[in-house]
N, C-alpha and C positions, 0 to 999 in steps of 0.2 A: 740376374740369373736367367730370366726369360729371354732376354735379347741374345745371350750366348747360345741357348738352346735353339732359338730361331735361326741364327746364323749357321749353327752346326747342321741343322736340317736342310737349310738352303744350300749349303756346300755339298751335302750328301746328294741332294736332288740334282744339282748341277753336274756333279761327277757322274751320276747315273744317266742323265740325259746324253751327255757327251759319249760315254762308254756305250750306251744302248744304240745310239745312231751309228757309231763306228762299227759295232758288232754286227748289226743287221745289214750294213752295206758291204763290209769286207770280211768280218770274222766268221760268219756262219759257214761260208764255203770252206774255211780252213778247219773249223772245229768238226763239221760234219761233211767231209769231202765226198761221200757217196750219196748224199741226199740232194734231191732236186728241190730247191727252195723257191717258191713262187713269191711274187710281190705281196700277195695277201698274207702269206705265212710270215713274211718279214714284218709286216705291219702288226700282226698279232703278237709277235715275239718282242717287239719294242718295249712295251710296258714291263714285261717280266725281266728283260735284260737291264732296264733302267733301275728297277727296284733291287735286283740281285747283282748289281754291278761288281762287287768284290769277287763273287763266285764266278761270274762270267769272265773276268780278267784272269782268274786262276786257270780256268779251263782253256782259255785262249792261249795262255803261255805254255800250258802242258801240251797242247796240240802243236804249237810251234816247235817246241823242243823235240817232240816225237817225230815231226816231219824232218827236222834237221838231222836227227839221229838216223832216221830211215834212209834219207838220201845220201848220207855220208857212208853208209855201210856198203 
């Protein structure tokens, strides 16, 4: 039982790290298009994006859908 919990947490952490790095390098500019994001701000956002990666992906997809709808109109 403990091994399953450990692997589950490790998988969650791995997904969070991958999503967090992708978000702070590419996604911040898409989710917050009017914000000027510095390198320090991206470094500070990385732990939060890694921990809250399901929410980050949801917001990223919503921003992408809104941008697609906005450009299509």
